[in-house]
C-alpha positions in Angstrom: 66.2 50.3 19.2 64.2 49.0 22.2 63.8 45.2 22.5 60.0 45.5 22.0 60.5 47.5 18.8 63.0 44.9 17.5 60.6 42.1 18.3 57.7 43.9 16.6 59.7 44.4 13.5 60.6 40.8 13.5 57.0 39.8 13.8 55.9 42.1 11.0 58.7 40.7 8.7 57.6 37.1 9.5 54.0 37.7 8.7 54.8 39.7 5.5 56.9 36.8 4.3 54.4 34.2 5.4 51.5 35.9 3.6 53.6 36.7 0.6 54.5 33.0 0.1 51.3 31.3 1.3 48.5 33.8 1.3 45.2 32.4 2.7 46.7 28.9 2.5 48.4 29.7 5.8 45.0 29.8 7.5 42.0 27.5 7.8 39.5 27.6 4.9 36.6 30.0 4.6 34.1 27.6 6.2 36.2 27.7 9.4 35.3 31.3 9.8 31.6 31.2 8.9 30.6 30.2 12.4 31.7 33.5 14.0 29.2 36.0 12.4 26.4 33.6 13.4 27.6 33.2 17.0 27.8 37.0 17.2 24.3 37.4 15.7 25.8 39.8 13.2 23.2 41.8 11.3 23.1 44.3 8.3 23.2 47.2 10.7 26.3 46.2 12.5 29.7 47.8 12.1 32.2 45.0 12.4 36.0 45.2 13.0 38.3 42.3 12.6 41.6 43.0 14.4 44.6 41.2 12.9 42.5 40.4 9.9 45.2 38.7 7.9 44.2 38.2 4.2 40.5 38.8 5.1 39.0 35.4 5.6 36.8 36.6 8.6 35.8 39.7 6.6 34.7 37.6 3.7 32.7 35.3 6.0 31.0 38.3 7.6 30.2 39.9 4.2 27.2 37.7 4.0 25.8 39.4 7.1 26.8 43.0 6.9 28.5 45.3 4.4 29.9 47.6 7.1 33.3 45.8 7.4 36.6 47.0 8.7 39.9 45.2 9.3 43.4 46.0 10.4 46.7 44.1 10.5 50.3 44.8 11.1 51.3 43.2 7.8 50.9 45.4 4.7 51.0 42.2 2.6 48.0 40.8 4.5 46.1 44.1 4.2 46.6 44.2 0.4 45.3 40.6 0.2 42.3 41.4 2.4 41.4 44.4 0.4 41.6 42.4 -2.8 39.5 39.6 -1.3 36.8 41.9 0.1 36.8 45.1 -1.9 34.0 46.6 0.0 35.8 46.4 3.3 37.9 49.2 4.8 41.2 47.7 5.7 44.3 49.4 7.0 47.8 48.7 8.4 47.7 49.2 12.2 49.0 47.8 15.4 46.3 46.4 17.7 48.0 48.2 20.6 47.0 51.5 19.0 43.8 51.1 16.9 43.1 54.0 14.5 39.4 54.2 15.3 37.3 56.4 17.5 35.9 55.1 20.8 32.6 53.3 20.7 32.6 52.8 16.9 31.9 49.1 16.4 29.1 46.8 17.2 31.1 43.6 16.7 34.8 43.1 17.2 36.7 39.9 16.5 40.3 38.8 16.9 40.8 35.2 15.8 44.0 33.3 16.3 46.1 36.4 16.8 45.8 37.7 20.4 48.4 35.2 21.7 50.9 36.6 19.2 50.6 40.2 20.5 53.4 41.6 22.6 51.3 43.6 24.9 48.0 41.8 25.3 46.4 44.0 28.0 47.0 47.1 25.9 45.7 45.5 22.7 42.6 44.3 24.6 42.0 47.7 26.2 42.1 49.2 22.7 39.5 46.6 21.4 37.4 47.4 24.4 37.6 51.1 23.7 36.5 51.0 20.1 33.5 48.8 20.9 30.1 50.4 21.4 28.5 50.0 24.9 26.6 47.0 23.7 29.4 45.6 21.5 29.8 41.8 21.1 33.3 40.4 21.0 34.8 37.1 19.9 38.4 36.0 20.5 39.9 32.7 19.3 42.9 31.9 21.5 45.3 29.0 21.8 45.3 26.6 24.8 48.8 26.0 26.3 47.7 23.0 28.2 47.6 20.5 25.3 50.2 18.0 24.1 50.4 19.7 20.7 51.3 23.1 22.2 53.8 21.6 24.6 55.5 19.9 21.7 55.7 23.2 19.8 56.9 25.1 22.8 59.6 22.6 23.4 60.8 23.3 19.8 61.2 27.1 20.5 57.8 28.0 18.9 57.7 31.2 21.1 60.6 32.9 19.3 59.7 36.2 17.6 61.2 34.8 14.4 58.2 32.5 14.3 55.7 35.2 14.6 55.8 35.3 18.4 53.6 32.1 18.7 52.3 31.7 22.2 49.4 30.2 24.2 47.9 30.2 27.7 45.5 28.3 29.9 41.7 28.7 30.1 42.0 30.2 33.6 44.6 32.7 32.6 42.8 33.8 29.5 39.6 34.2 31.6 41.5 36.3 34.2 43.1 38.5 31.6 39.8 39.3 29.8 38.1 40.1 33.1 41.0 42.3 34.3 40.7 44.5 31.2 37.0 45.0 31.6 35.3 42.2 29.5 32.3 40.3 30.6 32.6 36.6 29.6 29.3 35.4 28.2 30.3 32.0 26.8 33.4 29.9 26.3 33.4 27.2 23.5 35.9 24.9 22.1 37.2 25.8 18.7 34.3 25.1 16.3 36.2 24.3 13.2 37.4 20.8 14.2 33.8 20.0 15.3 32.4 21.3 12.0 34.8 19.2 10.0 33.3 16.1 11.7 29.8 16.8 10.4 28.9 14.8 7.4 29.9 16.1 4.0 26.4 15.7 2.8 25.0 18.1 5.4 27.6 20.7 4.7 27.1 20.5 0.9 23.3 20.9 1.4 23.8 23.9 3.6 22.2 22.4 6.6 24.8 23.6 9.1 23.3 26.2 11.5 26.3 28.5 12.2 24.3 30.4 14.8 24.3 27.4 17.2 27.6 26.0 18.7 28.5 22.5 17.7 28.4 20.2 20.7 31.5 18.6 21.9 31.8 15.5 24.0 35.1 16.6 25.6 35.4 19.3 28.3 36.2 22.8 26.9 39.5 22.7 28.8 40.7 20.0 26.4 40.2 22.1 23.2 43.3 23.1 21.3 41.8 26.6 21.0 39.1 28.5 22.9 36.3 30.7 21.5 35.5 33.4 24.0 32.2 35.4 23.4 32.3 38.6 25.4 30.7 41.9 26.1 31.7 44.9 28.2 31.4 44.7 31.9 28.4 46.8 33.2 
């Protein structure tokens, strides 16, 4: 067995075990995903694909905007949970490096908190670029390696495949990678979930949060633990 195949099997086993034991508790709550359909201006006519969809939290958030939902994940356990959580979505087991969809299929493509875990990022990104329509909107949530938290994790062997191949990179490196594959970067935001949590409970309960508008941050984007990249295809 090639080293990459062995690493992939290890990653799949780790995610199967994690989702079997923790389910959606492994991830942020639903409100942490509600911002993305708004930022992407998702509408009822959009076909949306969530790559590495896990147990379907992004699909559930997007279901308020469109019924044309698709997801894929390398973990069969996660796919079963996603299908149960969003019965109307079409969810399948698939590797992001070989997406089982025709070219130009989707209007919106998301990959949240998973790209840094993929073994061949350029290949996975090229696949996501391929399945998007000419005017497709993309959103990637990726981890920042230039933070004290990540440096602590990295020093404790967080990059091992046995831990789901956790990884991170700098803002500059992510930017270069996306552009090299053929993406046009339209906006880079700090992770919105920590900022949303700081809003008053009263406003959240009353539904006064506008998920279409980014939450302002007083810190430079380079300081964020995770980056939100909003992208399109290069002309």
